[in-house]
C-alpha positions as CSV (number, residue, x, y, z in Angstrom):
1,M,20.4,24.8,-1.2
2,I,20.7,23.7,-4.9
3,E,23.7,21.7,-4.1
4,W,21.8,19.4,-1.6
5,L,18.8,19.1,-4.4
6,T,21.0,17.8,-7.5
7,E,23.4,16.1,-5.4
8,P,21.7,12.6,-5.1
9,W,20.9,12.8,-9.0
10,T,24.2,12.6,-9.7
11,H,24.5,8.8,-8.4
12,V,23.2,6.2,-10.6
13,F,22.1,4.3,-7.5
14,M,20.2,7.1,-6.6
15,Q,18.4,7.3,-9.7
16,R,17.3,3.7,-9.6
17,A,16.1,4.1,-6.1
18,F,14.0,7.8,-6.9
19,A,12.5,5.3,-10.2
20,V,11.3,2.6,-8.3
21,A,10.6,4.4,-5.1
22,V,7.9,6.9,-7.3
23,I,6.4,3.6,-9.1
24,S,6.1,1.8,-6.4
25,A,4.3,4.2,-4.5
26,V,1.8,5.3,-7.6
27,V,1.1,2.1,-8.6
28,C,0.8,1.1,-4.4
29,V,-2.2,4.0,-4.7
30,V,-3.9,3.7,-8.0
31,V,-4.7,-0.1,-6.4
32,G,-4.5,1.1,-2.3
33,S,-7.1,3.6,-3.6
34,F,-9.6,0.7,-4.0
35,V,-8.4,-0.8,-0.5
36,V,-9.0,2.3,1.3
37,L,-12.4,2.8,-0.1
38,R,-13.7,-0.8,0.8
39,G,-12.1,-0.4,4.4
40,M,-10.5,-3.4,4.3
41,A,-6.4,-2.1,5.1
42,F,-6.3,-5.5,7.0
43,I,-5.8,-7.3,3.6
44,G,-3.0,-5.8,2.8
45,D,-1.2,-6.0,5.9
46,A,-2.2,-10.0,5.8
47,V,-1.0,-10.1,2.1
48,A,2.0,-8.7,3.1
49,H,2.7,-11.2,5.7
50,A,1.3,-14.0,3.8
51,V,4.3,-13.1,1.2
52,F,6.5,-14.5,3.7
53,P,6.4,-17.9,3.7
54,G,7.3,-17.6,-0.2
55,V,9.9,-15.6,0.1
56,A,11.5,-17.7,3.3
57,I,10.8,-20.8,0.5
58,G,12.5,-18.8,-2.1
59,F,15.2,-18.4,0.6
60,V,15.5,-21.9,1.6
61,L,15.3,-23.5,-2.2
62,H,17.5,-20.8,-3.5
63,I,15.0,-19.4,-6.0
64,N,14.0,-16.3,-6.8
65,M,12.1,-14.9,-3.7
66,S,9.7,-12.4,-5.8
67,L,8.6,-14.7,-7.6
68,S,8.3,-17.5,-4.5
69,G,6.6,-14.8,-2.4
70,A,4.2,-13.6,-5.1
71,A,3.0,-17.4,-5.3
72,A,2.2,-17.3,-2.0
73,G,0.7,-14.2,-1.6
74,I,-1.3,-14.6,-4.4
75,A,-2.6,-18.5,-2.8
76,T,-3.2,-16.6,0.2
77,A,-5.3,-14.3,-1.3
78,L,-7.3,-16.2,-3.6
79,A,-8.0,-18.7,-0.3
80,I,-9.1,-15.8,1.4
81,V,-11.5,-14.4,-0.8
82,L,-13.5,-18.0,-1.4
83,I,-13.8,-18.7,2.6
84,S,-15.1,-15.3,2.9
85,Q,-17.6,-16.1,0.4
86,T,-19.5,-18.1,3.5
87,R,-21.7,-15.8,4.7
88,R,-21.0,-17.3,8.6
89,L,-17.4,-15.7,9.0
90,K,-16.5,-12.3,8.4
91,E,-14.0,-11.3,5.9
92,D,-12.0,-9.3,8.8
93,T,-12.0,-12.8,10.2
94,V,-10.9,-14.8,8.0
95,I,-8.2,-12.4,6.8
96,G,-7.1,-12.6,10.5
97,I,-6.7,-16.3,10.4
98,F,-4.6,-16.4,7.2
99,W,-2.4,-13.6,8.8
100,A,-1.4,-15.2,11.5
101,A,-0.9,-18.3,9.8
102,S,1.1,-17.3,6.9
103,F,3.4,-15.3,9.0
104,G,3.9,-18.7,11.7
105,L,4.4,-21.0,8.1
106,G,7.4,-18.1,7.3
107,I,9.0,-18.1,10.9
108,V,8.9,-22.2,10.8
109,I,10.5,-22.1,7.7
110,V,13.1,-19.9,8.5
111,S,13.6,-21.8,11.1
112,T,15.1,-24.5,9.4
113,Q,18.2,-22.6,8.3
114,A,20.9,-22.2,10.5
115,A,21.5,-18.2,10.0
116,Y,19.9,-15.7,8.1
117,T,21.7,-13.6,6.0
118,G,21.0,-10.3,4.2
119,D,18.8,-11.6,1.2
120,L,16.4,-12.1,4.0
121,T,16.7,-8.7,5.8
122,S,16.3,-6.8,2.8
123,F,13.5,-8.4,2.3
124,L,12.2,-7.6,5.6
125,F,13.5,-3.9,5.9
126,G,13.7,-3.0,1.7
127,Q,17.0,-2.6,-0.6
128,I,16.1,0.6,-2.1
129,L,19.8,2.0,-2.7
130,A,21.3,-1.6,-4.1
131,L,18.8,-2.0,-6.7
132,D,20.1,-3.0,-10.7
133,D,19.0,-1.7,-14.2
134,G,16.7,-5.2,-14.6
135,D,14.9,-4.3,-11.4
136,V,13.8,-0.9,-12.3
137,I,12.4,-2.4,-15.6
138,T,10.8,-5.1,-13.8
139,V,9.2,-2.8,-11.6
140,A,8.5,-0.1,-14.6
141,L,6.5,-3.2,-16.4
142,I,4.7,-4.5,-13.6
143,G,3.6,-1.5,-12.3
144,A,2.4,-0.7,-16.0
145,A,0.0,-3.7,-16.3
146,L,-1.2,-3.1,-12.9
147,V,-2.2,0.8,-13.9
148,T,-3.6,-0.8,-17.3
149,A,-5.8,-3.5,-15.2
150,I,-7.0,-1.0,-12.5
151,A,-8.0,1.2,-15.4
152,L,-9.7,-1.6,-17.4
153,L,-11.9,-2.4,-14.3
154,R,-12.3,0.5,-12.6
155,R,-16.3,1.0,-13.3
156,Q,-16.7,-2.4,-11.9
157,L,-13.9,-2.0,-9.0
158,T,-16.3,0.9,-7.9
159,A,-19.3,-0.2,-8.0
160,V,-18.3,-3.4,-6.2
161,S,-16.8,-1.2,-3.6
162,L,-19.6,1.2,-3.2
163,D,-22.2,-1.7,-3.4
164,R,-21.7,-5.4,-3.2
165,E,-25.7,-6.5,-3.5
166,A,-26.2,-3.7,-6.1
167,A,-23.0,-4.9,-8.2
168,R,-24.0,-8.4,-7.8
169,A,-28.2,-7.4,-9.0
170,A,-26.6,-5.8,-11.6
171,G,-24.9,-9.0,-13.0
172,L,-21.5,-7.9,-11.9
173,P,-19.2,-10.8,-11.3
174,V,-18.7,-9.8,-7.8
175,L,-16.3,-12.7,-6.8
176,A,-14.2,-12.4,-9.8
177,L,-13.7,-9.1,-9.0
178,D,-12.5,-9.5,-5.7
179,I,-9.7,-12.3,-7.0
180,A,-8.9,-9.6,-9.3
181,L,-8.3,-7.1,-6.6
182,Y,-6.5,-9.0,-4.3
183,V,-4.1,-10.2,-6.7
184,M,-3.3,-6.9,-7.6
185,V,-2.8,-6.0,-4.2
186,T,-0.8,-8.8,-4.0
187,V,1.1,-8.1,-6.7
188,A,1.6,-4.4,-5.8
189,I,3.1,-5.4,-2.4
190,V,5.6,-8.0,-4.2
191,I,6.9,-5.1,-6.1
192,S,7.3,-2.6,-3.6
193,L,9.0,-4.4,-1.0
194,Q,12.4,-3.2,-2.4
195,A,11.5,-0.1,-1.5
196,V,9.8,-0.1,2.2
197,G,10.5,-3.7,3.0
198,N,7.6,-6.5,4.5
199,V,7.5,-4.8,7.3
200,L,6.2,-1.2,6.5
201,V,4.9,-1.8,3.1
202,L,1.1,-1.8,4.5
203,A,2.3,2.4,4.7
204,L,2.9,2.7,0.8
205,L,-0.7,1.0,0.3
206,I,-2.8,2.7,2.4
207,T,-1.7,6.2,4.1
208,P,-1.3,8.2,0.8
209,A,-4.4,6.9,-0.5
210,A,-5.9,7.8,2.9
211,T,-5.0,11.3,3.4
212,A,-5.9,11.9,-0.2
213,R,-9.6,10.4,1.2
214,M,-9.3,13.2,3.8
215,L,-9.2,16.0,1.1
216,T,-11.3,15.0,-1.7
217,D,-14.6,12.8,-1.7
218,R,-14.3,11.8,-5.8
219,L,-12.5,8.4,-6.9
220,G,-10.7,10.0,-9.4
221,A,-9.7,12.9,-7.7
222,M,-8.5,11.0,-5.2
223,T,-6.3,8.5,-7.1
224,L,-4.6,11.2,-8.8
225,L,-3.8,13.4,-5.7
226,G,-2.9,10.1,-3.8
227,A,-0.3,9.1,-6.5
228,A,1.3,12.8,-6.1
229,I,1.3,12.7,-2.2
230,A,3.2,8.7,-2.5
231,A,5.3,10.2,-5.0
232,A,6.8,13.0,-3.4
233,G,6.7,11.4,-0.3
234,A,9.1,8.6,-1.7
235,I,11.3,11.4,-3.2
236,A,11.3,13.2,0.1
237,G,12.5,10.3,1.8
238,L,15.5,9.3,-0.3
239,Y,16.5,12.8,0.0
240,L,16.7,12.7,3.4
241,S,18.0,9.3,3.5
242,F,20.9,10.4,1.3
243,H,21.9,13.2,3.4
244,Y,21.2,11.9,6.7
245,N,22.3,8.6,6.5
246,L,19.1,7.0,7.6
247,A,16.8,4.1,6.2
248,A,15.4,5.1,3.5
249,G,12.5,3.2,3.9
250,G,11.4,3.8,7.2
251,L,11.7,7.6,6.1
252,I,9.7,7.2,3.1
253,V,6.7,5.9,5.5
254,L,7.7,8.6,7.7
255,V,7.4,11.9,5.7
256,L,4.0,9.9,4.1
257,T,2.6,9.9,7.8
258,A,3.3,13.1,8.3
259,V,1.4,14.3,5.5
260,F,-1.5,12.3,6.8
261,L,-1.2,14.1,10.1
262,I,-1.6,17.2,8.1
263,A,-4.3,16.8,5.9
264,W,-6.2,15.1,9.0
265,L,-5.6,18.0,11.1
266,L,-6.3,20.6,8.1
267,A,-8.2,19.4,5.6
268,P,-10.8,22.0,4.2
269,R,-14.2,19.8,4.7
270,H,-13.0,17.1,6.5
271,G,-10.2,17.7,9.1
272,V,-10.3,17.6,12.6
273,L,-10.1,21.7,12.9
274,R,-12.4,22.3,10.3
275,R,-15.1,19.8,12.2
276,V,-14.4,22.1,15.6
277,K,-14.9,25.3,14.0
278,R,-18.2,24.0,12.6
279,R,-19.1,22.8,16.0
280,T,-18.7,26.3,17.7
281,T,-20.5,27.8,15.1
282,A,-23.5,25.3,15.7
283,A,-23.2,25.8,19.3
284,S,-22.7,29.7,19.1
285,N,-25.8,30.1,16.6
286,R,-28.0,28.4,19.2
287,T,-26.9,30.4,22.2
288,S,-27.6,33.7,19.8
289,N,-31.0,32.2,18.7
290,A,-32.2,31.0,22.1
291,P,-34.8,32.9,24.0
292,G,-33.6,35.6,26.1
């Protein structure tokens, strides 16, 4: 058992993978907590797909695909925020339009090439076991900047998430805060692509935060608990990947999903079994109190 736990740490590539997986998971939860609180999980999916045409452009022009992907994601996020200000259309409608358009554009751009390469495949499915020291440093620095930005804007983002109209009446710059959150979601997604890839990145952004939401009603506790769940899930997924030679990104997501399902069933206050027990107790009390 001891060897099972220690062997992965003897490999430098696994040490890098653990570092990037934990950093990415924690950063995604810190940002994703507000995404879950606002009920806007769809934006994570839209931004993940919006990154795709940028990566495709980087692939075609042989430039840094992470930077071109981030630029495309931020541009799309800004477009969604600005168009969503039109009360005629709901935010999820605008997101759906850009979700489809972005992925369609990416497919068209990629189709101009004679063949696909491993670089593009790694973007879709992650390449966490092939990172170098520079990748770890980049993810750590960007992640620290994101967490700092969230800490500075936490009160304002919470106010907007809970009641936009009240926040606007209180004089908060709601549009600017929306833009800031969308940009931070984009950056969090981009730094997580190496861990789980474009296809699965939404799970890293949403699942740990949603799990923590089942277990607590306080945002601060939700963020801390979600970060712990995400980090533990990332480490567990990498252990399973190492020992059973399976896809790391997929296993990380499956571990996090399993933890969510356990919380959904067993959460002390909001779990399914707890709700069933309350209803059963209430029904029993009504029956016992009914006139004979």
